C-alpha positions as CSV (number, residue, x, y, z in Angstrom):
1,M,22.4,-61.9,-30.1
2,T,23.1,-61.7,-26.4
3,S,19.9,-62.9,-24.4
4,E,20.2,-61.7,-20.8
5,S,19.8,-65.1,-18.5
6,P,16.7,-64.7,-16.2
7,D,19.2,-64.2,-13.5
8,D,20.4,-60.9,-14.7
9,Q,16.9,-59.8,-16.0
10,R,15.9,-59.8,-12.3
11,K,18.8,-58.1,-11.5
12,H,18.5,-55.4,-13.7
13,A,14.7,-55.2,-12.4
14,I,15.6,-54.9,-8.8
15,K,17.9,-52.3,-9.6
16,S,15.5,-50.1,-11.4
17,R,12.9,-50.8,-8.8
18,P,14.0,-47.9,-6.5
19,V,14.4,-45.4,-9.7
20,C,10.5,-46.1,-10.6
21,L,9.5,-45.5,-7.1
22,V,11.5,-42.5,-6.3
23,L,10.3,-41.0,-10.0
24,V,6.5,-41.7,-8.7
25,A,7.2,-40.1,-5.8
26,L,8.4,-37.2,-7.4
27,V,5.8,-37.2,-9.7
28,G,3.0,-37.3,-6.8
29,L,4.9,-34.9,-4.5
30,S,4.6,-32.2,-7.6
31,F,0.7,-32.9,-8.0
32,A,0.5,-32.7,-4.1
33,V,2.2,-29.1,-4.3
34,L,1.8,-27.5,-7.3
35,G,-1.4,-29.2,-8.8
36,E,-4.8,-27.4,-8.9
37,K,-5.6,-28.3,-5.6
38,G,-2.0,-28.7,-4.3
39,A,-1.0,-26.6,-0.9
40,L,0.5,-23.8,-3.1
41,R,-3.2,-23.2,-4.4
42,L,-4.4,-23.7,-0.9
43,H,-2.8,-21.1,0.5
44,Q,-3.5,-18.7,-2.2
45,V,-7.1,-19.5,-1.8
46,R,-7.0,-18.8,1.9
47,Q,-5.3,-15.5,1.6
48,H,-7.7,-14.5,-0.9
49,Q,-10.7,-15.7,1.6
50,A,-9.0,-13.5,4.3
51,Q,-8.7,-10.9,2.2
52,L,-12.6,-11.2,1.0
53,L,-13.4,-11.3,4.4
54,E,-11.5,-8.0,5.6
55,Q,-13.4,-6.4,2.9
56,V,-16.8,-7.6,4.2
57,Q,-16.0,-6.4,7.5
58,Q,-15.0,-3.0,6.0
59,L,-18.1,-2.6,4.0
60,N,-20.4,-3.8,7.0
61,T,-18.7,-0.8,9.0
62,S,-19.2,1.3,6.2
63,N,-23.0,0.2,6.2
64,L,-23.5,0.9,9.7
65,M,-22.0,4.1,9.4
66,L,-24.4,5.1,6.6
67,R,-27.6,3.6,8.3
68,N,-26.7,5.8,11.1
69,E,-26.7,8.7,9.4
70,V,-29.7,8.0,7.6
71,A,-31.4,8.0,10.8
72,A,-29.8,10.9,12.2
73,L,-30.9,12.8,9.2
74,Q,-34.5,11.4,9.5
75,N,-34.8,11.8,13.6
76,D,-32.4,14.4,14.6
77,D,-33.1,18.1,13.7
78,R,-30.0,19.3,15.2
79,Y,-28.0,17.0,12.7
80,L,-30.1,17.8,10.1
81,E,-29.5,21.6,10.5
82,Q,-25.5,20.9,10.9
83,V,-25.6,19.3,7.9
84,A,-27.7,21.9,5.6
85,R,-25.1,24.6,7.3
86,G,-21.9,22.7,6.4
87,Q,-22.7,21.4,3.4
88,L,-25.0,23.6,1.7
89,S,-24.3,26.9,3.5
90,F,-27.6,27.4,4.8
91,V,-28.5,30.1,7.1
92,R,-31.5,31.3,9.6
93,D,-33.7,34.0,8.9
94,G,-31.8,37.1,10.3
95,E,-28.4,35.8,10.2
96,L,-25.4,37.9,8.8
97,V,-22.8,35.7,6.7
98,Y,-19.4,37.0,6.5
99,Q,-17.1,36.2,3.6
100,F,-13.5,36.8,3.9
101,L,-11.0,37.1,0.7
102,P,-7.9,35.1,0.9
103,K,-4.9,37.0,1.4
104,P,-3.0,37.8,-1.5
105,R,0.7,36.5,-1.8
């Protein structure tokens, strides 16, 4: 059996320190980038947040339009008549409705 002298052991330990430090740094960096709370995950979460904020803005706009329409239906007789005529095909008493057949091809 050959045993290393203390000087040889010290030289071997000094040579292996940079390798260990590089490995530890790589592992730490991989966790920082790829981990559950890493940079990539943070980027994904921010993208998702931006999408949700855009969706909230669209829903708020849609809600406002619907509230305005409800208010118009409740308070504006002209608008109510317009909707009744357009969507429900209502006519006033005494009005004549002309219906045309589509042209044959």
